[in-house]
N, C-alpha and C positions, 0 to 999 in steps of 0.2 A: 503493498500501501504507501512503500514510503519513496515510490521511484516516479511518484507526480503523475500517472495512468487517470486515479480516482480522483473525482472530487465528491464532496460531500458535505450536505447543508447540515445546517446548525439545528434544527428540530432535533432536540432533545428534553426527557421531560424534566430531567433530573442536572441540575451542576455537574455531579460526579460522572452521568454520561457523560457530558462534551470533557470534560479534563481524558477520560480514556479515549472519546475516540481521539482528540487530541493532540494524548501520548501515545495512541497505534498507527494514527497520519501522519501527521504536523501538521501543526496551525496552519499553513499551506494550504492545506488539501480542504480549507474548511469555508465555505459562506453561507451570510445567512440565510434562513429560509422561514418560510411564514407560515406555510401548509392555508392558507387563504382558499377559498371562504370559510373555512373550518375553523373557530376559535379557541381553538385551544389554550391559543398563548396570543392575546391581543395585542401585546405589546415586547417583542420577535424583539427590538432593539435594546433595550431595559432588560430582559433574558439576559444578551452578551455580555452587557454593561455589568450583571453582579453577581457573575463568574468570578470566585476568587482566584488571586494568583494569576490572573493574564497582564502580560501588560498592556499598556496604551499601544503598543505596537503591534502585538496580536489582534487585540479588539478593531483598529483600524482596517487590519485584512481580512479579519472574520466579514465589520460589515461596509463592506465594500472593494479594499486594497485587491483581494485578489480574485472578484469577481474583475477589476477591470482589468488586471491582464491577462485573465483568460479570453475577454472580448477584444484586446488590444486598446483598449483605450487610456495606458496609462501616463500618468500626470508627469 
């Protein structure tokens, strides 16, 4: 999973689940997910922001940095 071929959305039900995903795949393989229109998580950004031990760089990657790279729109 760490070779960069798979990407995962951030739809996890617990911070522990997200920490495990990041540990196994690397933060650069995780992008924000919303599961819209299903309302299990109405504030996906807050969900990412509330995960302990993520750096600001990690949060920026999950919240849009990695998606921008995938789409070729890096700043």
